[in-house]
Structure formats: C-alpha cells, structure tokens
N, C-alpha and C positions, 0 to 999 in steps of 0.2 A: 650412812655406812653401808658398804656393799660387800663386806668380808666377815669371816668368823672372828668374833671378839674374844671368846673364852671357851676353853675345853676342859672338862672334868671327867675323871673316871673314878668311880667309888665302888668298893667291894663291900656289899651289904652283909655278906657272910661274916666278914672279919670286922665290919664297921671301920674300915680303913680307907682313907682318901689316897688313891694310887697316883693320880695325875691331876694337877691344877695349873694348866697353862693359861695364864691371864695375859693375853697379848696386848690388849688395849686398856688394862687396868679397870675393868668393868666392876663397878661396885654393886654386887648382887649378893644377897644373903643365901648362899647355895645350901647351907646346912638346913635352913628352914624348908627349902624346896625338896631336899633329899629325903627328909623325914616324912614328906607327904606322898612320896612315891611308893606304891604298893610293892610287896616282895615278889609277886608273881611276874612272869614275863609280860611286858606291856610296852607300848610306844605311844607318846603323847607330846603335845606342845602346850606351853603355858605362856601367857602374855604377862610380863612382869615390867610394868612401867613402859619405858621406850624399848624394852628388849623382849626378845622371843626366846624362851627356854625350851629347847627340843631335847627329849630324852628317850632312851630305849633301854629297857631292863632285860638282860639275857642271863639266865642261870645265876642270878644274884649280883651280876656285874652291871652297874648303872653307868651309861654313857650320856653325858650332858654336853650339848653344844649351845652356847649363848650367842645370839646374833641380834642385829638391829631388827625391829619389828617388821621392816619392809623387805627383809631378806627372804629368799625363796626357801620354803620348808623342805622341798624335795632335795635341794642341794645339801641342806643340813643333815638330813637322814642318809644321804649318799655318803657324806663324810663320816658319819657314825659307822656305816658298813665298812669303810676302809679301816677305821680304828679297830674293829673286831678282828681284823686279819693281821694286826701288828704282833710280832713276836715279843718285842720289847716295849712294855708299857711304861714310858717315862716322858718327862717334859721334852727332852731332846728329840725323841722319836716323833712326838706330836708336832713339834716345831718343824722338823724336817719334812713331815707329811704336808704341813700347810704350805711349805715353801717349794714344793715340787713344781716343775714346769707346767704340768697339766692344771694344777690348782691356780698357778699364776695366770695361766691363759684364761681360765674362767673369770678370774678377778679382773683381768684387762678387758674381757668382753663385757663384763658388767659395767666397768667404767665407761667404755665406748657407748654402751647402751644409754647410760645416764647422760652422756654428752649429746647423743642424738635426740633424747627426749627434750633436753634444754633447747636444742636447735629448732625442733618442731614447735616448741612454745614460742620461740622468737619469730618463726615464720607466720604462725597464726596471728601474732601481734602485728606483724608487718601487713598481713592481709587485711586486717581491720583498717589500717591506715590507707591502704589502696582503695578499699570500699568507700572511705570518706572522700578520696580524690575523685572517684567515679561519680559520686553524688554531686560533688561540686561541678564536675564537667557537665553533667546533665542539666544542672541549674543554669549554667552559662549558655548551653545550647538552647534552652527554652527562652532565655532572655534575647538571644540573637534572633530566633525565629519571630518573636514578638516585635523586635526592632525592624526586621525586614518587612513584616506585614504592615507596620505603620508607615515605613518609607514608601512602600508600593502604593498605599492609599494616597499619600501626599503627592507622589508623582502623577497618579491618575487624576487627582484634582487639578494639578497644574496643567496637565494635558488638555483637560476639558476647558479650562480657562483660555488657553492659547487658541484652541479650536473655535471657541465662540468669537474671539477677536478676528480670526482669519475668515470665518464664514460671514461675519458682518461686513468686513471689508470687501469680500468677493461679491456679496449681494448688492452692496452700494455700487460697485463697478459695473455689474450686469445691468442694473436699473439705469445707470447713467448712460451706458452704451445704447440701451434700448430707446431712451427718449431722444438721444442724439440722432439715431437713425430715423426716429419718428419725425423729427423736424426736417430732415433732409428729404424724406419721401412723403411730405404732407400732401403733395398733389395727387397721390394715389389713394387717398382716404376712402373715396367712394367705392373703388373697386376692391380694396383690401380690408373692408370693415370686418368681415367675418374672420379673417386671419388675425386681426388685432384683438378681437374678443378672445380667441383661443390663447394668444400670447399673454394677455392681461390675466386671464384665468390661471395660467401656469405660474405667473408671478405671484398672484394671491396665494396659490397653493404653497409656493416656496416660502412666502413670508410666514404663513401659518406654521409650516414645519419648523422654520427657524425659531419662532416664538416658543413652540413646544420644546424644542431642544434646549433653549436658554432656561426655561422654567423647570425642565426635568432633565438634569444632566445624565440620567441613566438611560435615556433613549438611544437607540442604535444609530451609529454614524452612517453606515452604508445606505440606508433608505433615504436619508436627507441628501447625501451626495447625489443620489439618483435624481432627485427633484432638480437640483442645480444643473446637472448635466442635461436633463431633458429640456429644461427651460432654455439653456444655451443653444442646444441643437435646433429647437423650434424657432428661436429668434434668428438663427443663422439661415435656416431654410426659408423663413419668411422673407428675409432680405433678398435671398436669391430669387424667390418667386416674384417679388415686386419688381426687380430689375428685368426679369424676362418678359413682363407684360401681363396685363390683366387676364387674358384668356388662359395662359399657362398656369397662372396662379390659381384660378378657380378650378381648373381641371385637377390640380394637385390636391386641393382640399376636399372636393366633393367626391362622392362614391364612384368607383370605377364603373359600376353598372349603369351610371347615368351619363357616361361620356363615351365618345368614340375612341377606340384604342389609338394611341399616338405612337408612331414609329420614330425611333431615333434616326437622325441623319446618318447615312452610310459613312463610316469612318474609312479613311484611305490607308493603304499600306505605305508605311514610311520606309524610305531607303536606309534609315538608320538602324532598322532591325537587323539582328544577326543574320549573316548569310547562311542559307540552308541549301541542302541538296534539292534537286528538282522534285523528287517525290515528297519530301517534307514541305517544300514550298507549296505544292499542290494541296496538302492536308491543311496548311494554314489558310490558304485562300478559301477553301471550302468551308472551314470552320468560321471564318470571318463573315462570309456571305450568309451562312445559316443563322448566326447570331443576329446580324443586322436585319434579317427579314422576319425573324420569329420571336425575338426577345424585345418587347416593347417596354415603355414606361409603366404600363399596367401589369407587367409580369412580376408577381410578388413571390411565387413559389416556383422554383426552377429545379428540375431534376438533371443531375450531371451523371452521364454514363461512364463507361470504361473503354480503354483502347488508346491507340497512338494519336488519335485526333483530338482527344479530350483536353490535353494541355493547351492547345490553341483555342479551344472553345473558352476555357477559363481566361486565357490571355485577353481575348476580345471582350469578354464580360467585364473584366477588371478595368478596361479602358473606358467603360461607360461611367466611371466615377461615382458621383453622388447618387445616381439611381440605385446603387447597390445597398444603400443604407437601409432601405425598407424591404429588402429581399431576404428570403431564406433559401438555402441551397441544400438539396437532398442528394447524397451520394449513393451509387450502386455498389461500391466496393472500397477497398483500402486505398487504391490509387486516387480515385476521385475525392475521397475524404481528405487525404493529405493535401491535394491541390487546393481544396476549399479552405482548409485551415492555414496553409502557408500564405495564401493571398488575403488573409484577414477578412474573409467572407463569413456570413452567419451560417452556422451548420445546423441542420435539422434532420428529422427522420420521418419516414413515411407514416409511421404510426401517429405522429403528431399532426402531419399535414397529408391526409389521405387524398386530397384533391390538389393536383399539381397543374399549374398553368401551362408549362411547356417542359418537355424533356428532350435533351440533345444527347445522342449516343452514337458510338461507332458501330461498325459491322464487319464481319469477316467476308461476307459476299451478299450482294443484292441483285435480284433478277429484275426483269422488265416490268413486273407487276408489283414491285416494292416488297416482295417477300424476301426476308433476310435470314441468313445463317449467322448466329451469334453464339458465343460461348467459348471462343478460343482462350479467353482469360478466365474461364470458369466462374463468371459472374452472371450468367444468363437468367438465373432465378430472380435475383433482385432487379436486373435490367428489365425483365418482363413485367414485374410488379410496378415499376416506375413508368413503363411505357403505357400500361393499361390505366394507370391513375392519372395520366396527363391528358389535358384537353388537346394538346398538340404534341405529337411525337415525330421528331425529325432525326434522320440518319445522316451522319457526316462521315465521309470516307474519301480515299483517293481513287484515281482512275482504275487501279488494279482490281478494285472490289466491284466494279460495274460489269455484270454479266447478263446474258440473255436467259440463262438457265442456271439454277443453283447446282453446285457440285462441279462446276467447270474449272474454277480456279482454287476453290477450297475443297481439297480432296481428302482431308483428314476424316471427314464424316460428320454426322449430326451429333453435336454435344448433348449428352443426356445426363442430367444430374439425378443420382439415385441414392437411396438410403444405404449406408455401408453394409448392413447385414444382409441386404437383398441383392447385391451386385452380381453374384454368381448366377442366380436365377434369372435376373434381367438380361445378362449376357446370352443365356440360352434362348430366351423368348425373343430377343431382338434378332438373333440369327434366324429363328424360325420365321420372322416377318420378312426376311429377305436381305438382311444386312450382310455385307461381305467382310468377314473376319473382324467383327467388333472387338475392341480391346479396352481394357481398363487403363485410363490415362495415368502414367507414372510420373513422379517428380523428377526434375532435372538435377537439382543439387540437394536432394534429400532421398533417403531410403524409403521406399514405399510409394503408395499412390498419392496423387494430388488430392488435397482436401480443400473444399470450398469454404467461403466465409460462413456457410451454414453448417459446417462439419459433415458434409456429404462427399461421396465419390463422384467421378465423372467418367462416363463411357463414351468413346468415340465410335460411331457406327456408320461406316460408309455404305451408301446405297447406289444402285445403278441409275442411269439417266431416266429410265421410265418412272421411277418413284418420284423424282424431283419435278416431273411435269405436273403433278398435283400435290404440292407440298402441304396443303391444308389437310388432305386425306392422310398423308403420312404422319403429320403431327398428331391427329386424333388417334391413329392406331398405336403409336408409341405411347401416347399419354395414358391410354387405357391399361397399359401393363402395370401390374402390381409391383410396387417398389420404386416406380418412377416418380421423382419429385417435380421435375420440369424438363422441357425439351427446348433446345436452342433453335427452333424454327419460329420466326416472328411473321405471321401471315396476316395480311390485311390490317396492320396496326399503324404503319407510318403514313404521315400526311405528305411528306416529301423526303427526297434523298438528295444530298449535295455531294457531287464528286469533283474533287479538285484535280486539275491536270497540270502537268509540269510546264506547259506553255503559258500558264497564268490564267487560264479560263476556268469557269465553273459550269458543269453540266447539272441542271436542276430537273429532276424527274418527280412529277407530282402524282398523287393518288388518282386524280381524274384522268390520267393518261397523257397529259401535256408534258412536253420536254422543251426546255429552253436553255440557251447557253448565255452565260454572263461573263464579260471580260473584266478583269480587274483593272483598277486605276491606281497609278503610282504617283507619288509626289517626288 
C-alpha cells in the first residue's frame, strides 16, 4: 500500500471522536491506541502489525493517520499538518483533502516509483542471465583455443612427415646423379681424387644431418637445406672442373697462394648490346678492358666504386658467370650497392673484409701521374677507404677525364667532406689556404646542403693551377684542418687508369709511367 488508509481526529478534552475516515476498512483498535497517548503535546509513530500509526497531539486534539508500514512517515506528518488547518473537521473534508490533485500526484508518483523498483528488479534478474551467457561464451572460447592448438600440432606433425619423405627422395636423387657422373668421368679419377674426397665428405655430412632430422623432428629445417644446397653446388662445380681439365681443376681446389693468378680470356663486345652514345660507348670499353685485365679467377673480394662507369664494370663482371659464386663485392655508396644487389652478387662490407683484392672506381679527373680528383658524387670517404684497402686500385673513366694537370676540366674544386658542425670554420680556413670562393655544396632537389652517406657535409674548394702542381702537398694541408673528414684528392694510389675513347680504343696509363693504347675487338 502506498496511500493513507485511515484518518482519525479525537478530542481528548471532551473524549469525543470527531472524525473517523476509514478509507480502506483498516481493522485497527484505535481506542486502545488513543488511551495510550499522553495528554500533553507530542508526536510519535507506532508500529501496529502491518500498519504504521502516526499521531500528533496539539492542545488536546489528537490527529491519527494510519498507513502501511512501508509508507513514508514524513508524508504522514505532512498530511497531519494539513488537517490542522481545516476549518471543518468532518469525514467529507478529510476525504476531499485526500482527493486533492496534489495528493493524487504524490500517490501517482509513489505508484510510478514502485513500478520503477519492480523494473530494476527485473533488470537485475536479466543481468544475472547475461552473466551466465558470458560465462558460457568464455568456456566456448577456451574450448576453441584448445582445439586450434591441437590442430596446429597435428598440422606440424604432418608437415614434418611430408618433409622427411621429400628430403629422402631428394637425397636419393642427388646420390644417384653423383654416381652417374662418377661412372661417366671415371677416366679422370687419378687427377680428381682430391675433389671426390671433398664431395663424398659432403654427402656423408648430409646423410648424418638427414638421420638427425628424422630422429629429432624438432631440429631446424634451414640448416639441413643448407647442407643439401652446398652438396649440390659442390657436385656441380666438381663436374665443371673435371670437364675443363686436370690443371684447372687442381687450381680451383688448392689455395690461391700456391698458384699463379689466372686471367680470364678477354670477352669481346657483342653487337647485340644496346646502342650507346660515343661517350657511353667509351666508358663501356674502358670498363670492360679494366675488368678483363685486373679481375682474375683468384679475385675473391672486389671493391666497387661510384660514378657513371661503374654500371659497365658490374656488367662485365656479371658476364664472368660462375666465377662470381665465390666472390664478395664491397660497395662505396648507395649506387654501387644497388647494382650489386640487382645483379644477384654477394654483398659485403669493408669491416668484414678489410683486405680487398681489387677495387675499380671512376674519377672526376686524372692527371699524368695518376693523381685523381674524386668526390663529385660525395662518396670520396668510402671510395678512399676501399682504394687503400685494395691490393690493386684501378680507375675507369672516359677520355674527358684524362688531363695533364688536375683542375683543367674539373673546375668545381676539391671536394672536402667535413663534420656538419664545423663547416663554417673549415670554409674560413680553406679560404686562408688559398681556395678561391669555397662553397658548401647544396642539394639540387632538396632544401639544404648535400649530406653524404656518412651524414657529413661537402665543401667544394677551387684552387689555382699552382696548387695542383703538387696535389699531395695540397692534400696534406687540407687534411690537417680541424673538422675535415676526408679530401677528394687521391694521390699515388692507383695502379692504372683506363680511359675509353669514342673511337673504340682504350688508353691505359700505368703507375710506372707506361702508356699504351688498346683497340677493342667486335664480333
């Protein structure tokens, strides 16, 4: 119940019951309650069964309001206050007061409140059911994860089983091919005994790896595949060596230090190559001649420089075919690195191979004593490191780079690589040395200066002819300046320089002062 059930007004002075409005026929012994109320002014609430009796005694008049025990006491005493202001104390006036819109509004609000409480209870009950659904979903997710894990293990086991079969089949095929070639080349047994021992040892190593893989499925696949590939390559190279003859076979297996370096036969220029301009044709001819003369079968570590002639150097090296399998190529910059990678050559670095057999590089200008100006591509620091690390340093260029004196055709100045924070001071000091308007090299398609592969700046410092007459002295004076990393003067480093001419000839200038001219042959 959410409303007032019964209203009584009793005059204790006259012992007379003035009003008894029993709206809901509430059976309460009100006389027993009235006799317990003291005569003085007071206000109190009694709990009588399921009902709450609220009374207030004012000057001998007792006002009683009986409600359900859950009804708000404040509202009951508020209604008693309204009763005290009634002029006509009768059942009708009390009934009309209970039925006023305000009172009805409070009653409706209480009813709405009760409905909302019921709805909240239903929502809580529904939430419990949702929690049950969530728990079931989590259980299903755990079961799905366990199923996926078991299926992955099963798939892995099947993969190992298939790989075992494939590897066994491949091994049988390789062994069969080896013994077939063995019977064909039986006449070379005396000369190739050492090679056969190496091949048989590789097969034994492969067989042991295969047995370990079969007995221990958790072993790694890549290492075993490497054994198979190594055996295949060794068998292939062995057959190639046997067909070339006993002398070439033994030179290939024995240490390079025990043999005389073998030169590759000069390769000819094919007319099927793309048509080039006379200048580019000269670069290609010079590059081909330099590679043919300086890159031998014993050349294992090769430095590749930078410049417009380098693509033709790589082109010629690629034409040497199988000889590149055992070689490592060291680049001086981004251009040469890309050429090495694009042509499927083995890429290395100078910190791994500090001793280089031969380095081939371009130049911006070369004088009669093989002193060179380099650094137009801002790679001269790495170029000089590879040039010094090489047993043989060869320059490849076209006829425009051949000068009697440095600074004749290359007028931009000496390239100087400097630390970025010191470039301003280096500019001042270089000018004091005699440079004519040295400048910081700026980027063409970028804002700001050129930045080298080593994160440094480049200064171009032009000097007069008198300075270039002793380039080594100029190199030492610039190199002593604080902040200078490297100078683009290569003095006394080159063994030979190859200059390609547009008429098809190559001028070869050697460090010992000899000069010769070589005409190209065409098919």
